[in-house]
C-alpha positions as a Markdown table, in Angstrom:
| # | Residue | x | y | z |
|---|---|---|---|---|
| 1 | Met | 114.8 | 132.5 | 149.1 |
| 2 | Leu | 113.2 | 135.5 | 147.4 |
| 3 | Thr | 110.0 | 134.9 | 149.3 |
| 4 | Val | 112.0 | 134.8 | 152.6 |
| 5 | Ile | 113.9 | 137.9 | 151.7 |
| 6 | Ser | 110.8 | 139.7 | 150.6 |
| 7 | Ala | 109.0 | 138.8 | 153.8 |
| 8 | Gly | 112.1 | 139.9 | 155.9 |
| 9 | Ser | 112.3 | 143.2 | 154.0 |
| 10 | Val | 108.6 | 143.9 | 154.6 |
| 11 | Tyr | 109.1 | 143.0 | 158.3 |
| 12 | Leu | 112.2 | 145.2 | 158.7 |
| 13 | Val | 110.6 | 148.1 | 156.9 |
| 14 | Asn | 107.6 | 147.9 | 159.2 |
| 15 | Glu | 109.9 | 147.8 | 162.2 |
| 16 | Ala | 111.8 | 150.8 | 160.9 |
| 17 | Arg | 108.5 | 152.6 | 160.4 |
| 18 | Asp | 107.5 | 151.8 | 164.0 |
| 19 | Asp | 110.8 | 152.9 | 165.4 |
| 20 | Ser | 110.5 | 156.1 | 163.4 |
| 21 | Lys | 107.0 | 156.6 | 164.9 |
| 22 | Trp | 108.5 | 156.3 | 168.4 |
| 23 | Val | 111.2 | 158.8 | 167.5 |
| 24 | Val | 108.6 | 161.2 | 166.3 |
| 25 | His | 106.6 | 160.4 | 169.5 |
| 26 | Thr | 109.5 | 161.3 | 171.7 |
| 27 | Ile | 110.1 | 164.6 | 169.9 |
| 28 | Glu | 106.4 | 165.4 | 170.2 |
| 29 | Val | 106.5 | 164.7 | 174.0 |
| 30 | Glu | 109.6 | 167.0 | 174.3 |
| 31 | Asn | 107.8 | 169.7 | 172.3 |
| 32 | Gln | 104.7 | 169.5 | 174.5 |
| 33 | Ile | 106.8 | 169.7 | 177.7 |
| 34 | Asn | 108.6 | 172.8 | 176.3 |
| 35 | Thr | 105.3 | 174.3 | 175.3 |
| 36 | Leu | 104.0 | 173.7 | 178.8 |
| 37 | Leu | 107.1 | 175.4 | 180.3 |
| 38 | Leu | 106.6 | 178.3 | 177.8 |
| 39 | Glu | 103.0 | 178.8 | 178.9 |
| 40 | Ile | 104.0 | 178.7 | 182.5 |
| 41 | Arg | 106.7 | 181.3 | 181.8 |
| 42 | Arg | 104.2 | 183.4 | 179.8 |
| 43 | Ala | 101.8 | 183.3 | 182.7 |
| 44 | Glu | 104.6 | 184.3 | 185.1 |
| 45 | Ser | 105.7 | 187.2 | 182.9 |
| 46 | Gly | 102.1 | 188.4 | 182.3 |
| 47 | Ala | 101.3 | 188.3 | 186.1 |
| 48 | Arg | 104.5 | 190.3 | 186.9 |
| 49 | Gly | 103.9 | 192.8 | 184.1 |
| 50 | Phe | 100.3 | 193.3 | 185.2 |
| 51 | Leu | 101.5 | 193.7 | 188.9 |
| 52 | Leu | 104.0 | 196.4 | 187.9 |
| 53 | Thr | 102.1 | 198.3 | 185.2 |
| 54 | Gln | 98.4 | 197.3 | 185.7 |
| 55 | Gly | 98.4 | 197.1 | 181.9 |
| 56 | Ala | 95.5 | 195.2 | 180.3 |
| 57 | Asp | 97.7 | 193.6 | 177.7 |
| 58 | Phe | 99.7 | 191.8 | 180.4 |
| 59 | Lys | 96.5 | 190.7 | 182.0 |
| 60 | Ala | 95.2 | 189.2 | 178.7 |
| 61 | Asp | 98.5 | 187.5 | 177.9 |
| 62 | His | 98.5 | 186.0 | 181.4 |
| 63 | Asp | 95.0 | 184.7 | 181.1 |
| 64 | Lys | 95.7 | 183.2 | 177.7 |
| 65 | Ala | 98.8 | 181.4 | 179.0 |
| 66 | Val | 96.9 | 180.1 | 182.1 |
| 67 | Ala | 94.1 | 178.8 | 179.8 |
| 68 | Ala | 96.7 | 177.0 | 177.7 |
| 69 | Val | 98.3 | 175.1 | 180.5 |
| 70 | Pro | 95.5 | 172.4 | 181.2 |
| 71 | Pro | 95.3 | 171.3 | 177.5 |
| 72 | Ala | 99.1 | 171.1 | 177.4 |
| 73 | Leu | 99.1 | 168.9 | 180.5 |
| 74 | Asp | 96.3 | 166.7 | 179.0 |
| 75 | Arg | 98.3 | 166.2 | 175.8 |
| 76 | Ile | 101.4 | 165.3 | 177.7 |
| 77 | Asn | 99.3 | 162.8 | 179.8 |
| 78 | Arg | 98.1 | 161.1 | 176.6 |
| 79 | Leu | 101.5 | 161.0 | 175.1 |
| 80 | Thr | 103.2 | 159.4 | 178.1 |
| 81 | Val | 100.6 | 156.8 | 178.9 |
| 82 | Asp | 103.0 | 154.1 | 177.9 |
| 83 | Asn | 105.9 | 155.3 | 180.2 |
| 84 | Gln | 105.4 | 154.8 | 183.9 |
| 85 | Ala | 108.4 | 156.9 | 184.9 |
| 86 | Gln | 107.2 | 159.8 | 182.9 |
| 87 | Arg | 103.7 | 159.4 | 184.4 |
| 88 | Asp | 105.2 | 159.7 | 187.9 |
| 89 | Asn | 107.1 | 162.8 | 186.9 |
| 90 | Leu | 104.0 | 164.2 | 185.2 |
| 91 | Glu | 101.9 | 163.6 | 188.4 |
| 92 | Lys | 104.5 | 165.6 | 190.4 |
| 93 | Leu | 104.7 | 168.3 | 187.7 |
| 94 | Ser | 100.9 | 168.6 | 187.6 |
| 95 | Ala | 100.8 | 169.1 | 191.3 |
| 96 | Ala | 103.4 | 171.8 | 191.2 |
| 97 | Ile | 101.7 | 173.5 | 188.3 |
| 98 | Gln | 98.3 | 173.4 | 190.1 |
| 99 | Thr | 100.0 | 175.0 | 193.1 |
| 100 | Arg | 101.5 | 177.7 | 190.9 |
| 101 | Leu | 98.2 | 178.4 | 189.1 |
| 102 | Gly | 96.5 | 178.8 | 192.4 |
| 103 | Gln | 99.1 | 181.3 | 193.4 |
| 104 | Phe | 98.5 | 183.2 | 190.1 |
| 105 | Ala | 94.8 | 183.2 | 190.8 |
| 106 | Gln | 95.4 | 184.7 | 194.3 |
| 107 | Glu | 97.7 | 187.3 | 193.0 |
| 108 | Met | 95.1 | 188.4 | 190.4 |
| 109 | Asp | 92.4 | 188.5 | 193.0 |
| 110 | Phe | 94.5 | 190.8 | 195.3 |
| 111 | Leu | 95.2 | 193.1 | 192.3 |
| 112 | Arg | 91.5 | 193.2 | 191.4 |
| 113 | Gln | 90.7 | 194.1 | 195.0 |
| 114 | Gly | 93.2 | 197.0 | 194.9 |
| 115 | Gln | 95.7 | 195.3 | 197.3 |
| 116 | Pro | 98.9 | 195.2 | 195.3 |
| 117 | Asp | 100.9 | 194.9 | 198.5 |
| 118 | Lys | 99.4 | 191.5 | 199.3 |
| 119 | Ser | 99.9 | 190.4 | 195.7 |
| 120 | Leu | 103.6 | 191.4 | 195.9 |
| 121 | Ala | 103.9 | 189.6 | 199.2 |
| 122 | Leu | 102.4 | 186.5 | 197.6 |
| 123 | Val | 104.9 | 186.7 | 194.7 |
| 124 | Arg | 107.8 | 186.8 | 197.2 |
| 125 | Glu | 106.3 | 183.8 | 199.1 |
| 126 | Ala | 106.0 | 181.8 | 195.8 |
| 127 | Ala | 109.6 | 182.7 | 194.9 |
| 128 | Ala | 110.7 | 181.6 | 198.4 |
| 129 | Ala | 108.8 | 178.3 | 198.0 |
| 130 | Asn | 110.7 | 177.6 | 194.7 |
| 131 | Thr | 107.5 | 176.3 | 193.0 |
| 132 | Thr | 108.7 | 177.6 | 189.7 |
| 133 | Thr | 112.1 | 176.0 | 190.2 |
| 134 | Thr | 110.4 | 172.7 | 191.1 |
| 135 | Ile | 108.3 | 172.9 | 187.9 |
| 136 | Gly | 111.5 | 173.6 | 185.8 |
| 137 | Ser | 113.3 | 170.7 | 187.5 |
| 138 | Leu | 110.5 | 168.2 | 187.0 |
| 139 | Ala | 110.1 | 169.3 | 183.3 |
| 140 | Ala | 113.9 | 169.0 | 182.8 |
| 141 | Ala | 113.8 | 165.5 | 184.2 |
| 142 | Met | 111.0 | 164.6 | 181.8 |
| 143 | Ile | 112.9 | 166.1 | 178.9 |
| 144 | Ala | 116.0 | 164.2 | 180.0 |
| 145 | Glu | 114.0 | 161.0 | 179.9 |
| 146 | Glu | 112.7 | 161.7 | 176.5 |
| 147 | Glu | 116.2 | 162.6 | 175.3 |
| 148 | Arg | 117.3 | 159.1 | 176.5 |
| 149 | Leu | 114.4 | 157.5 | 174.7 |
| 150 | Phe | 115.1 | 159.6 | 171.7 |
| 151 | Arg | 118.7 | 158.3 | 171.5 |
| 152 | Leu | 117.6 | 154.7 | 172.1 |
| 153 | Arg | 114.7 | 154.8 | 169.6 |
| 154 | Ser | 116.9 | 156.6 | 167.0 |
| 155 | Ala | 119.4 | 153.9 | 167.3 |
| 156 | Asn | 116.7 | 151.2 | 166.9 |
| 157 | Ala | 115.3 | 153.1 | 163.9 |
| 158 | Asp | 118.7 | 153.4 | 162.3 |
| 159 | Arg | 119.4 | 149.7 | 162.8 |
| 160 | Ser | 116.0 | 148.7 | 161.4 |
| 161 | Gln | 116.5 | 150.9 | 158.4 |
| 162 | Thr | 120.1 | 149.6 | 157.9 |
| 163 | Leu | 118.8 | 146.0 | 158.1 |
| 164 | Ala | 115.9 | 146.7 | 155.7 |
| 165 | Ala | 118.3 | 148.4 | 153.3 |
| 166 | Ser | 120.7 | 145.5 | 153.5 |
| 167 | Met | 117.9 | 142.9 | 153.1 |
| 168 | Thr | 116.6 | 144.9 | 150.1 |
| 169 | Gly | 120.1 | 145.0 | 148.6 |
| 170 | Ile | 120.6 | 141.3 | 149.1 |
| 171 | Gly | 117.2 | 140.6 | 147.5 |
| 172 | Ser | 118.0 | 142.9 | 144.6 |
| 173 | Gly | 121.4 | 141.2 | 144.2 |
| 174 | Leu | 119.7 | 137.8 | 144.3 |
| 175 | Val | 117.2 | 138.8 | 141.7 |
| 176 | Val | 120.0 | 139.9 | 139.4 |
| 177 | Leu | 121.9 | 136.7 | 140.1 |
| 178 | Leu | 118.8 | 134.6 | 139.4 |
| 179 | Ala | 118.1 | 136.6 | 136.2 |
| 180 | Leu | 121.7 | 135.9 | 135.1 |
| 181 | Ile | 121.3 | 132.2 | 136.0 |
| 182 | Ser | 118.0 | 132.1 | 134.2 |
| 183 | Val | 119.5 | 133.6 | 131.0 |
| 184 | Trp | 122.3 | 131.1 | 131.2 |
| 185 | Leu | 120.0 | 128.2 | 131.6 |
| 186 | Val | 117.7 | 129.4 | 128.8 |
| 187 | Arg | 120.7 | 129.7 | 126.5 |
| 188 | Arg | 122.0 | 126.3 | 127.5 |
| 189 | Ser | 118.5 | 124.8 | 127.0 |
| 190 | Ala | 118.3 | 126.4 | 123.6 |
| 191 | Arg | 121.6 | 125.0 | 122.7 |
| 192 | Ala | 120.7 | 121.6 | 124.0 |
| 193 | Arg | 117.4 | 121.8 | 122.0 |
| 194 | Asp | 119.2 | 122.8 | 118.9 |
| 195 | Asp | 121.6 | 119.9 | 119.3 |
| 196 | Ala | 118.7 | 117.6 | 120.0 |
| 197 | Glu | 116.9 | 118.8 | 116.9 |
| 198 | Thr | 120.0 | 118.3 | 114.8 |
| 199 | Arg | 120.5 | 114.8 | 116.2 |
| 200 | Leu | 116.8 | 114.1 | 115.6 |
| 201 | Arg | 117.1 | 115.3 | 112.1 |
| 202 | Asp | 120.1 | 113.2 | 111.4 |
| 203 | Ala | 118.4 | 110.2 | 113.1 |
| 204 | Asn | 115.3 | 110.7 | 111.0 |
| 205 | Leu | 117.4 | 110.8 | 107.9 |
| 206 | Asn | 119.2 | 107.7 | 109.0 |
| 207 | Leu | 115.9 | 106.1 | 110.1 |
| 208 | Glu | 114.3 | 106.8 | 106.7 |
| 209 | Ser | 117.2 | 105.2 | 104.9 |
| 210 | Thr | 117.2 | 102.3 | 107.4 |
| 211 | Val | 113.4 | 101.9 | 107.0 |
| 212 | Asp | 113.8 | 102.0 | 103.2 |
| 213 | Glu | 116.5 | 99.4 | 103.4 |
| 214 | Arg | 114.5 | 97.2 | 105.8 |
| 215 | Thr | 111.4 | 97.6 | 103.7 |
| 216 | Ala | 113.3 | 96.6 | 100.6 |
| 217 | Asp | 114.8 | 93.6 | 102.5 |
| 218 | Leu | 111.3 | 92.6 | 103.7 |
| 219 | Arg | 109.8 | 92.9 | 100.2 |
| 220 | Glu | 112.6 | 90.9 | 98.8 |
| 221 | Ala | 112.2 | 88.3 | 101.6 |
| 222 | Asn | 108.4 | 88.3 | 101.0 |
| 223 | Asp | 108.9 | 87.8 | 97.3 |
| 224 | Glu | 111.4 | 85.0 | 98.0 |
| 225 | Ile | 108.9 | 83.4 | 100.4 |
| 226 | Gln | 106.1 | 83.6 | 97.8 |
| 227 | Arg | 108.4 | 82.2 | 95.1 |
| 228 | Phe | 109.5 | 79.5 | 97.4 |
| 229 | Ala | 105.8 | 78.7 | 98.3 |
| 230 | Tyr | 104.9 | 78.7 | 94.7 |
| 231 | Ile | 107.8 | 76.4 | 93.7 |
| 232 | Val | 107.2 | 74.1 | 96.7 |
| 233 | Ser | 103.5 | 73.9 | 95.9 |
| 234 | His | 104.2 | 73.3 | 92.3 |
| 235 | Asp | 106.8 | 70.7 | 93.0 |
| 236 | Leu | 104.5 | 69.0 | 95.5 |
| 237 | Arg | 101.9 | 68.5 | 92.9 |
| 238 | Ser | 104.1 | 66.4 | 90.7 |
| 239 | Pro | 104.7 | 63.6 | 93.3 |
| 240 | Leu | 101.0 | 64.0 | 94.3 |
| 241 | Val | 99.9 | 63.3 | 90.8 |
| 242 | Asn | 102.2 | 60.2 | 90.8 |
| 243 | Ile | 100.7 | 59.1 | 94.1 |
| 244 | Met | 97.2 | 59.6 | 92.7 |
| 245 | Gly | 98.1 | 57.5 | 89.6 |
| 246 | Phe | 99.7 | 54.7 | 91.5 |
| 247 | Thr | 96.8 | 54.7 | 93.9 |
| 248 | Ser | 94.5 | 54.1 | 91.0 |
| 249 | Glu | 96.7 | 51.3 | 89.7 |
| 250 | Leu | 96.9 | 49.9 | 93.2 |
| 251 | Glu | 93.1 | 49.9 | 93.3 |
| 252 | Glu | 92.9 | 48.1 | 90.0 |
| 253 | Leu | 95.5 | 45.7 | 91.1 |
| 254 | Gly | 93.6 | 45.0 | 94.3 |
| 255 | Lys | 90.5 | 44.3 | 92.3 |
| 256 | Asp | 92.4 | 41.8 | 90.2 |
| 257 | Ile | 93.9 | 40.2 | 93.2 |
| 258 | Phe | 90.7 | 39.8 | 95.0 |
| 259 | Arg | 89.0 | 38.7 | 91.8 |
| 260 | Arg | 91.6 | 35.9 | 91.6 |
| 261 | Ile | 91.0 | 35.0 | 95.2 |
| 262 | Gly | 87.3 | 35.0 | 94.4 |
| 263 | Gly | 88.0 | 32.8 | 91.4 |
| 264 | Leu | 89.2 | 30.2 | 93.8 |
| 265 | Thr | 85.7 | 30.3 | 95.3 |
| 266 | Gly | 83.7 | 30.4 | 92.1 |
| 267 | Val | 84.3 | 33.7 | 90.4 |
| 268 | Pro | 86.0 | 33.3 | 87.1 |
| 269 | Ala | 89.4 | 35.1 | 87.1 |
| 270 | Gly | 89.1 | 36.3 | 83.5 |
| 271 | Gly | 85.5 | 37.6 | 83.8 |
| 272 | Pro | 84.4 | 41.2 | 83.5 |
| 273 | Pro | 85.7 | 43.7 | 86.1 |
| 274 | Val | 83.6 | 43.9 | 89.2 |
| 275 | Asp | 83.9 | 45.9 | 92.4 |
| 276 | Ile | 85.8 | 44.4 | 95.3 |
| 277 | Ala | 82.6 | 44.5 | 97.4 |
| 278 | Asp | 80.8 | 42.4 | 94.9 |
| 279 | Ile | 83.3 | 39.6 | 95.0 |
| 280 | Pro | 82.1 | 36.8 | 97.2 |
| 281 | Leu | 84.7 | 36.3 | 99.9 |
| 282 | Asp | 84.5 | 34.5 | 103.2 |
| 283 | Gly | 86.3 | 34.8 | 106.5 |
| 284 | Pro | 89.7 | 36.4 | 106.6 |
| 285 | Asp | 89.6 | 37.2 | 102.9 |
| 286 | Lys | 86.5 | 39.3 | 103.3 |
| 287 | Gln | 88.1 | 41.2 | 106.3 |
| 288 | Met | 91.3 | 41.7 | 104.2 |
| 289 | Ser | 89.2 | 43.1 | 101.3 |
| 290 | Ala | 87.4 | 45.5 | 103.7 |
| 291 | Asp | 90.7 | 46.7 | 105.2 |
| 292 | Phe | 92.1 | 47.2 | 101.7 |
| 293 | Ser | 89.1 | 49.2 | 100.6 |
| 294 | Glu | 89.2 | 51.4 | 103.8 |
| 295 | Ala | 93.0 | 52.0 | 103.4 |
| 296 | Leu | 92.4 | 53.1 | 99.7 |
| 297 | Gly | 89.6 | 55.4 | 100.8 |
| 298 | Phe | 91.9 | 57.1 | 103.4 |
| 299 | Ile | 94.6 | 57.5 | 100.8 |
| 300 | Lys | 92.3 | 59.0 | 98.2 |
| 301 | Ser | 90.7 | 61.4 | 100.7 |
| 302 | Ser | 94.1 | 62.5 | 101.9 |
| 303 | Ile | 95.3 | 63.0 | 98.4 |
| 304 | Ala | 92.2 | 65.1 | 97.7 |
| 305 | Arg | 92.8 | 67.2 | 100.8 |
| 306 | Met | 96.4 | 67.6 | 99.9 |
| 307 | Asp | 95.4 | 68.6 | 96.4 |
| 308 | Arg | 93.0 | 71.3 | 97.8 |
| 309 | Leu | 95.7 | 72.6 | 100.1 |
| 310 | Ile | 98.3 | 72.9 | 97.4 |
| 311 | Ser | 95.7 | 74.6 | 95.2 |
| 312 | Ala | 94.9 | 77.1 | 98.0 |
| 313 | Ile | 98.6 | 77.8 | 98.6 |
| 314 | Leu | 99.1 | 78.4 | 94.8 |
| 315 | Asn | 96.2 | 80.8 | 94.8 |
| 316 | Leu | 97.6 | 82.6 | 97.8 |
| 317 | Thr | 101.0 | 83.0 | 96.2 |
| 318 | Arg | 99.4 | 84.1 | 92.9 |
| 319 | Glu | 97.3 | 86.7 | 94.7 |
| 320 | Gly | 100.3 | 87.9 | 96.7 |
| 321 | Arg | 102.2 | 88.5 | 93.5 |
| 322 | Arg | 99.4 | 90.3 | 91.7 |
| 323 | Glu | 99.6 | 94.1 | 91.6 |
| 324 | Phe | 96.5 | 95.9 | 92.8 |
| 325 | Gln | 94.7 | 98.2 | 90.4 |
| 326 | Pro | 92.7 | 100.9 | 92.3 |
| 327 | Glu | 89.4 | 102.0 | 90.8 |
| 328 | Lys | 86.3 | 103.8 | 92.0 |
| 329 | Ile | 83.8 | 101.3 | 93.4 |
| 330 | Asp | 80.1 | 101.9 | 94.1 |
| 331 | Ala | 80.0 | 99.9 | 97.3 |
| 332 | Arg | 76.3 | 99.2 | 97.3 |
| 333 | Asp | 76.1 | 97.9 | 93.7 |
| 334 | Phe | 79.3 | 96.0 | 94.4 |
| 335 | Ile | 77.9 | 94.2 | 97.5 |
| 336 | Glu | 74.5 | 93.6 | 95.9 |
| 337 | Ala | 76.3 | 91.8 | 93.0 |
| 338 | Ile | 78.1 | 89.6 | 95.6 |
| 339 | Val | 74.9 | 88.9 | 97.5 |
| 340 | Ser | 73.1 | 87.9 | 94.2 |
| 341 | Ser | 75.8 | 85.4 | 93.5 |
| 342 | Leu | 75.2 | 83.8 | 97.0 |
| 343 | Ala | 71.4 | 84.0 | 96.8 |
| 344 | His | 71.1 | 80.2 | 96.4 |
| 345 | Gln | 73.2 | 79.5 | 99.5 |
| 346 | Ala | 71.2 | 82.1 | 101.4 |
| 347 | Ala | 67.9 | 80.6 | 100.4 |
| 348 | Glu | 69.0 | 77.1 | 101.4 |
| 349 | Ala | 70.0 | 78.5 | 104.8 |
| 350 | Gln | 66.8 | 80.5 | 105.2 |
| 351 | Ala | 68.9 | 83.7 | 105.6 |
| 352 | Glu | 68.0 | 87.3 | 104.8 |
| 353 | Ile | 70.7 | 89.7 | 103.9 |
| 354 | His | 70.1 | 93.4 | 104.5 |
| 355 | Ile | 72.4 | 96.0 | 102.9 |
| 356 | Glu | 72.4 | 99.3 | 104.6 |
| 357 | Pro | 74.0 | 102.5 | 103.3 |
| 358 | Leu | 77.7 | 102.0 | 102.3 |
| 359 | Pro | 80.4 | 104.5 | 101.5 |
| 360 | Asn | 82.0 | 104.4 | 98.1 |
| 361 | Ile | 85.8 | 103.8 | 98.0 |
| 362 | Val | 88.7 | 103.6 | 95.6 |
| 363 | Ser | 90.4 | 100.2 | 95.8 |
| 364 | Asp | 91.2 | 97.0 | 94.0 |
| 365 | Arg | 87.9 | 95.4 | 92.8 |
| 366 | Leu | 89.1 | 91.8 | 92.7 |
| 367 | Ala | 90.6 | 91.9 | 96.2 |
| 368 | Leu | 87.4 | 93.5 | 97.6 |
| 369 | Glu | 85.3 | 90.8 | 95.9 |
| 370 | Gln | 87.4 | 88.1 | 97.5 |
| 371 | Ile | 87.2 | 89.8 | 100.9 |
| 372 | Phe | 83.4 | 90.3 | 101.0 |
| 373 | Ser | 82.5 | 87.1 | 99.2 |
| 374 | Asn | 84.4 | 85.1 | 101.8 |
| 375 | Leu | 82.9 | 87.0 | 104.8 |
| 376 | Ile | 79.3 | 86.8 | 103.5 |
| 377 | Asp | 79.7 | 83.1 | 102.5 |
| 378 | Asn | 81.1 | 82.4 | 106.1 |
| 379 | Ala | 78.1 | 84.3 | 107.6 |
| 380 | Ile | 75.7 | 82.1 | 105.6 |
| 381 | Lys | 77.6 | 78.9 | 106.3 |
| 382 | Tyr | 77.9 | 79.2 | 110.0 |
| 383 | Leu | 74.3 | 80.2 | 110.9 |
| 384 | Lys | 72.4 | 78.3 | 113.6 |
| 385 | Asn | 70.5 | 75.2 | 112.5 |
| 386 | Gly | 66.7 | 75.8 | 112.5 |
| 387 | Val | 67.0 | 79.5 | 113.2 |
| 388 | Pro | 66.2 | 82.0 | 110.4 |
| 389 | Gly | 69.4 | 83.8 | 109.5 |
| 390 | Glu | 69.8 | 87.5 | 109.5 |
| 391 | Ile | 72.9 | 89.1 | 108.0 |
| 392 | Arg | 73.5 | 92.9 | 107.9 |
| 393 | Ile | 76.1 | 94.7 | 105.9 |
| 394 | Arg | 76.6 | 98.4 | 106.9 |
| 395 | Gly | 79.3 | 101.0 | 106.6 |
| 396 | Arg | 80.4 | 104.5 | 107.6 |
| 397 | Thr | 83.4 | 106.8 | 107.2 |
| 398 | Lys | 85.8 | 108.2 | 109.8 |
| 399 | Leu | 89.0 | 110.2 | 109.4 |
| 400 | Gly | 89.6 | 109.3 | 105.8 |
| 401 | Tyr | 88.7 | 105.6 | 106.3 |
| 402 | Ala | 85.7 | 103.5 | 105.3 |
| 403 | Ile | 84.5 | 101.1 | 108.0 |
| 404 | Phe | 82.5 | 98.1 | 106.9 |
| 405 | Glu | 80.7 | 95.7 | 109.3 |
| 406 | Ile | 79.3 | 92.3 | 108.4 |
| 407 | Asn | 77.0 | 91.2 | 111.3 |
| 408 | Asp | 75.1 | 87.9 | 111.6 |
| 409 | Asn | 73.0 | 86.0 | 114.2 |
| 410 | Gly | 74.9 | 82.8 | 113.7 |
| 411 | Arg | 76.6 | 80.3 | 116.1 |
| 412 | Gly | 79.3 | 82.8 | 117.1 |
| 413 | Ile | 82.9 | 82.3 | 117.9 |
| 414 | Asp | 84.5 | 81.7 | 121.3 |
| 415 | Pro | 86.5 | 84.8 | 122.4 |
| 416 | Lys | 89.6 | 82.5 | 122.9 |
| 417 | Asp | 89.5 | 81.6 | 119.2 |
| 418 | His | 89.3 | 85.2 | 117.9 |
| 419 | Gln | 92.9 | 85.1 | 116.9 |
| 420 | Arg | 93.0 | 81.5 | 115.9 |
| 421 | Ile | 90.5 | 81.9 | 113.1 |
| 422 | Phe | 92.9 | 84.2 | 111.2 |
| 423 | Asp | 95.8 | 81.7 | 111.3 |
| 424 | Leu | 96.6 | 79.7 | 108.2 |
| 425 | Phe | 95.2 | 76.2 | 108.1 |
| 426 | Arg | 93.5 | 76.6 | 111.5 |
| 427 | Arg | 89.8 | 76.5 | 112.3 |
| 428 | Ala | 87.7 | 76.9 | 115.4 |
| 429 | Gly | 84.4 | 75.5 | 116.7 |
| 430 | Thr | 82.6 | 72.4 | 115.4 |
| 431 | Gln | 84.2 | 71.1 | 112.2 |
| 432 | Asp | 80.9 | 70.3 | 110.4 |
| 433 | Lys | 81.5 | 72.5 | 107.3 |
| 434 | Pro | 83.9 | 72.0 | 104.4 |
| 435 | Gly | 87.0 | 74.2 | 104.4 |
| 436 | Gln | 90.8 | 74.2 | 104.6 |
| 437 | Gly | 91.2 | 77.1 | 107.2 |
| 438 | Ile | 92.6 | 79.5 | 104.6 |
| 439 | Gly | 89.7 | 81.9 | 103.9 |
| 440 | Leu | 90.0 | 84.3 | 106.8 |
| 441 | Ala | 93.8 | 84.2 | 106.7 |
| 442 | His | 93.6 | 85.2 | 103.0 |
| 443 | Val | 91.0 | 87.9 | 103.7 |
| 444 | Arg | 93.2 | 89.5 | 106.4 |
| 445 | Ala | 96.2 | 89.4 | 104.2 |
| 446 | Leu | 94.3 | 91.2 | 101.4 |
| 447 | Val | 92.9 | 93.8 | 103.9 |
| 448 | Arg | 96.4 | 94.5 | 105.1 |
| 449 | Arg | 97.7 | 94.9 | 101.5 |
| 450 | Leu | 95.0 | 97.4 | 100.9 |
| 451 | Gly | 96.2 | 99.5 | 103.9 |
| 452 | Gly | 93.4 | 98.5 | 106.3 |
| 453 | Thr | 92.7 | 96.5 | 109.4 |
| 454 | Met | 90.3 | 93.7 | 110.3 |
| 455 | Ser | 88.8 | 92.6 | 113.6 |
| 456 | Val | 86.0 | 90.4 | 115.0 |
| 457 | Ser | 83.6 | 90.8 | 117.8 |
| 458 | Ser | 81.7 | 87.6 | 118.8 |
| 459 | Glu | 80.4 | 85.4 | 121.6 |
| 460 | Leu | 79.2 | 81.8 | 121.4 |
| 461 | Asn | 75.6 | 81.6 | 120.3 |
| 462 | Ala | 75.4 | 85.4 | 120.0 |
| 463 | Gly | 76.4 | 86.0 | 116.4 |
| 464 | Ser | 79.5 | 87.6 | 115.0 |
| 465 | Thr | 80.5 | 91.0 | 113.6 |
| 466 | Phe | 83.5 | 91.3 | 111.3 |
| 467 | Thr | 84.8 | 94.9 | 111.0 |
| 468 | Ile | 87.0 | 96.0 | 108.1 |
| 469 | Thr | 88.6 | 99.4 | 108.0 |
| 470 | Leu | 90.0 | 100.5 | 104.6 |
| 471 | Pro | 91.3 | 103.8 | 103.2 |
| 472 | Ile | 88.6 | 105.6 | 101.3 |
| 473 | Ser | 91.0 | 106.4 | 98.5 |
| 474 | Trp | 93.8 | 103.8 | 98.0 |
| 475 | Asn | 96.0 | 105.6 | 95.5 |
| 476 | Ala | 99.1 | 104.6 | 93.5 |
| 477 | Ser | 101.5 | 106.1 | 96.0 |
| 478 | Asn | 100.9 | 103.3 | 98.5 |
| 479 | Arg | 100.1 | 100.6 | 96.0 |
| 480 | Asn | 101.7 | 97.3 | 96.8 |
| 481 | Ala | 103.3 | 98.9 | 99.9 |
| 482 | Asp | 102.5 | 95.8 | 101.9 |
| 483 | Lys | 103.4 | 93.3 | 99.3 |
């Protein structure tokens, strides 16, 4: 709206300026006509004065007036080029003036020749012809036309100026109105912002208390889960021990049973204990002995696996309950010690371990030892058969965090299994190596408790890179925050 009003104001001001120019133009035309009439009258007066007195002053004044008439006619001609009616009148006026100037010239010639009577007769003849009256009438008509144009153009100029002033006033009023509206909107926005800040402050306070409550609930729930896992694992071991004992008794009982069966075929029942496989049996008895031995083997292997799983769960719960103790660690010496402890496995796998520059950190030594030992041991364990292994351990710092990478040229991990390998009791790829599927889950839990993150980048047959990001300085303020 302001743009439209401004454009309209500029247009109307220009229109008013143009109308004013035309008004001035009209006045100038009138002045030029009056000047022309004045010069004609001066020439008339000078001629008559010179005729009566023969005075040189009258002759000079007459000549000057006659000389001024053509320039005056020329100016009027230029000023009225846009008005056809005025040009018609000017053409008639010019003819009458030319006639009168010719008469003036004849009068002056008779006077120079000493014939004043002929000059006087010529004056009477010009008066009788009404040439001067014709000039006055035509000039009056032109002045009347200019007066008409003056009134019309003055009205147009007044109207344009009035509209421009009105438009300017409306624009000024609108500017004031917009300024008032802007002030009101700014104040309302400021009040809304203050209210929002107050609500946000209150929400933050409530959020902090809510977060503290939820954190406390989560810690309590986590502690309860750990206690439950510990109790369950501990309680599971008791029946497992009983199963192990009764399995041993069952094995002994089976030996005795099959020894007695063998006694029926020639083996003395009360002889020294022998293995079931050494008892000579035939036909169905031999098949039953083989089935019995296989069943016992499955039971014993399952018991051993169950025992290992329970031990792993107990270790996890114990580790989860342990409070971390931060200390300054020379990362290179620390990693070199771990690599030295795994030198035998690396030599058997024909693997070379390269340690590049590593940043020092402040963290829990035991947790870090479990993290890196597990990752380096996995890198050695899952190398390609028949391919010399190459493992690189490197690190860097960024934005207050230490970033460690363990890279190998092993068998790699399918991208669809990248998340699976971090799940408890789950493994990926060919299951040709011993393990319970706990190691990486335990490692990631430790990394999280230390305030860090863990990720893997790998492709099948293209090696793997495990990336661990840990705070450079893990202090007491965030200790056990993730427990």
